[in-house]
C-alpha positions in Angstrom: 54.5 168.8 125.9 55.3 170.8 122.8 58.9 172.0 122.3 58.3 173.4 118.8 59.4 177.0 118.6 59.2 179.8 116.1 62.5 180.7 114.5 62.2 184.3 115.9 61.7 183.1 119.5 64.1 184.8 121.9 66.8 183.0 123.7 67.1 183.0 127.5 69.8 185.2 129.0 72.7 183.4 130.8 71.8 182.1 134.2 73.0 184.2 137.1 75.4 182.8 139.7 73.3 182.0 142.8 74.4 182.7 146.3 75.2 179.8 148.7 73.0 179.5 151.8 73.7 176.0 153.4 70.6 173.9 154.1 68.1 176.8 154.0 65.9 178.0 151.2 65.3 181.6 150.3 62.6 182.0 153.0 64.6 180.1 155.7 62.9 176.8 155.4 65.3 174.0 156.5 65.9 171.0 154.3 64.3 168.0 155.8 65.3 164.3 156.0 63.0 161.6 154.5 62.7 158.0 155.8 61.0 155.1 154.1 60.3 152.3 156.6 59.2 148.9 155.2 57.2 150.6 152.5 55.0 148.4 150.4 52.3 149.2 147.8 49.9 146.8 146.2 47.0 147.5 143.7 43.9 145.5 143.3 42.5 142.7 145.6 42.6 138.9 145.7 43.7 137.2 142.5 44.0 140.5 140.7 46.3 142.0 143.3 49.7 143.3 142.0 52.5 144.2 144.3 54.6 147.1 143.0 56.8 147.9 146.0 57.9 145.6 148.8 59.8 146.4 152.0 61.6 149.5 150.8 63.7 151.0 153.6 66.1 153.9 153.3 66.8 157.4 154.5 67.5 160.5 152.6 69.6 162.9 154.6 68.6 166.6 154.9 70.0 168.5 151.9 71.0 165.4 150.1 70.3 164.6 146.4 69.3 161.0 146.0 68.5 159.5 142.6 66.1 156.5 142.2 67.0 154.1 139.3 65.1 151.1 138.1 63.2 149.5 135.2 59.9 150.9 134.0 57.0 149.8 136.2 59.1 149.1 139.3 57.4 151.7 141.4 59.8 154.7 141.3 57.0 157.2 140.8 54.8 155.4 143.3 57.6 155.9 145.8 57.6 159.7 145.2 53.8 159.8 145.4 53.9 158.1 148.8 56.5 160.7 150.0 54.3 163.6 148.9 51.2 162.0 150.4 49.6 161.7 147.0 49.2 158.0 147.5 49.0 155.8 150.7 51.3 152.8 151.1 49.8 149.4 151.7 52.5 148.6 154.3 55.1 150.6 156.1 55.3 154.4 156.3 57.1 157.5 155.2 58.5 160.1 157.6 59.6 163.6 156.9 61.6 165.3 159.5 60.6 162.6 161.9 56.8 162.8 161.5 54.7 160.4 159.5 53.3 161.5 156.2 49.5 161.2 156.3 47.8 162.9 153.4 49.1 165.6 151.0 52.2 167.0 152.7 52.9 170.7 152.5 56.5 170.1 153.3 57.0 168.6 149.8 56.9 170.1 146.3 56.5 167.9 143.2 57.8 168.6 139.7 56.8 166.3 136.8 58.2 165.3 133.5 55.8 167.7 131.8 55.9 171.4 133.1 52.1 171.4 133.5 51.8 175.2 133.3 48.5 176.9 133.0 48.4 178.0 129.3 46.3 181.2 130.0 48.6 182.5 132.7 52.0 184.2 132.4 55.2 182.7 133.6 55.0 184.9 136.6 51.5 183.9 137.4 52.3 180.2 137.0 55.2 180.4 139.4 53.1 182.3 141.9 50.7 179.3 141.9 53.3 177.5 143.9 53.0 179.9 146.8 51.2 178.4 149.8 47.4 178.7 149.4 45.9 181.6 151.3 49.3 183.0 152.3 49.8 186.7 152.7 52.4 186.6 149.9 49.9 185.1 147.5 47.2 187.6 148.3 49.5 190.6 147.7 49.9 189.6 144.0 53.4 189.3 142.6 55.8 189.1 145.6 59.5 189.5 145.6 59.8 185.8 146.2 58.5 185.1 142.7 60.8 187.7 141.2 63.8 186.2 143.0 62.9 182.7 141.7 62.5 183.9 138.1 66.0 185.5 138.4 67.3 182.2 139.9 66.1 180.2 136.9 67.0 182.8 134.3 63.5 183.8 133.3 63.2 187.4 134.4 63.1 188.6 130.8 60.2 186.2 130.1 58.1 186.9 133.2 55.1 188.2 131.1 55.2 185.4 128.5 52.6 182.7 128.1 53.8 179.0 128.1 53.2 178.8 124.3 55.7 181.7 123.8 58.6 179.9 125.5 60.6 176.8 124.8 60.2 173.4 126.6 63.4 174.0 128.6 62.1 177.4 129.7 58.8 175.9 130.7 60.6 173.3 132.8 62.6 176.1 134.5 59.2 177.7 135.3 58.0 174.4 136.7 61.0 174.2 139.0 60.6 177.8 140.2 56.9 177.1 140.9 57.9 174.0 143.1 60.5 176.1 144.9 57.9 178.8 145.7 56.5 176.6 148.4 59.8 176.7 150.2 59.8 172.9 150.4 61.8 170.9 152.8 61.7 168.1 150.2 61.7 168.5 146.4 60.4 165.5 144.5 61.4 165.3 140.9 59.8 162.6 138.6 61.9 162.5 135.5 61.8 166.2 135.2 64.1 166.4 132.1 63.0 163.2 130.4 61.0 164.9 127.6 63.8 167.4 126.7 66.3 167.2 123.9 69.9 166.1 124.9 71.4 169.6 125.0 68.6 171.2 126.9 68.7 168.3 129.4 72.4 168.9 130.1 71.6 172.6 130.7 68.7 171.8 133.0 70.9 169.4 135.0 73.4 172.2 135.5 70.6 174.5 136.5 69.3 172.0 139.1 72.7 171.9 140.7 72.9 175.7 140.7 69.5 175.9 142.3 70.5 173.3 144.9 73.5 175.5 145.8 71.2 178.5 146.2 68.2 176.6 147.6 69.7 173.5 149.2 66.6 171.5 149.9 66.5 167.7 150.0 66.0 166.3 146.5 64.6 162.9 145.6 65.0 162.4 141.8 63.5 159.6 139.7 65.3 159.0 136.5 66.0 156.3 133.9 69.3 157.9 132.9 72.4 156.5 134.6 74.5 159.4 133.4 72.1 161.9 134.9 72.0 160.1 138.2 75.8 160.0 138.3 76.1 163.7 137.5 73.5 164.9 140.0 73.2 162.6 142.9 75.1 162.2 146.1 73.7 158.7 146.3 71.8 156.3 144.0 69.1 153.8 145.0 68.5 151.0 142.5 65.1 149.3 142.7 64.5 145.8 141.4 62.6 142.6 142.1 65.1 139.8 142.7 67.9 138.9 145.1 70.8 139.0 142.7 71.5 142.8 142.7 70.0 143.1 139.2 67.0 145.3 138.6 64.8 142.9 136.6 61.0 143.2 136.3 59.0 140.5 138.1 55.3 139.6 138.2 55.8 137.6 141.3 57.0 140.2 143.8 57.2 143.9 144.2 60.4 145.9 143.7 62.7 146.6 146.6 66.2 148.0 147.0 68.8 145.8 145.3 71.7 148.3 145.5 72.7 151.6 147.1 75.7 153.5 145.6 77.5 156.5 147.1 78.7 158.6 144.2 82.3 159.6 144.7 83.8 163.0 143.9 82.7 166.6 144.1 80.4 168.0 141.3 81.0 168.6 138.5 82.2 165.1 138.0 84.4 163.6 135.2 82.7 161.0 133.1 86.0 159.2 132.7 86.4 158.8 136.5 82.9 157.3 136.8 83.1 155.0 133.8 83.5 151.8 135.8 80.7 152.8 138.2 78.5 153.6 135.1 79.1 150.2 133.6 78.3 148.6 137.0 75.0 150.5 137.3 74.0 149.6 133.8 74.7 146.0 134.6 72.4 146.3 137.6 69.7 147.5 135.2 70.2 144.5 132.9 72.3 146.3 130.3 75.5 144.3 129.8 77.2 146.4 127.0 76.8 150.1 126.3 
């Protein structure tokens, strides 16, 4: 993803204050709970088989923001793909709103680390791609839903721009708007701010919380950033591969849950009040001093 901008490029207007509508999206879709039951995933066969996830069991409550932490290669993204129906578990199952996920699930929307916008389409057209395929809204062209989402993420002034004409942060906002256009019961975010600079990342974290206030869907967020998890999540799941509560990589067994943390305090949270928990989570990830 390119974040290089011309010096004359315009700056986005301040984000509007979204309205609060508990547990329902703009189109009335209810946030849905997600349950992982004994989930396992292996790749390859015989002597070449490699277990990535093993016996992962937890539930995400409807409307909750849950962050998944763990070392690289421990299966965090694989977990999200299983929830979306983009990958099939070797063992166990995923349930959304009480029914088993079997194939690509329209109740979910996925946002990746890269915005993955179509370069030949405008911001408006890219967001409209998120509307359910074949829906009446999509056939009518640019619906009010898309206009509302562009306003929500502060991109109304850039609706006609192409991806190359906006910044990386703006492109990521468009990606989030596209995901929300599906009215998802579950929003899956795979390190959505990992490629952004530090300042833009903070702004995007604030935006996600504003979006969640206005569109309070269930959110499952994969991140390597402990501070991001503490700022955004109601609860943090730490994946690892041993029995000591430390998330260490292992070639012998797949990752499972080694720790679950309820993050205290209402958002926005004070870094000072979470300092001890931050150090404890870093220690769970094998970082002793930071």
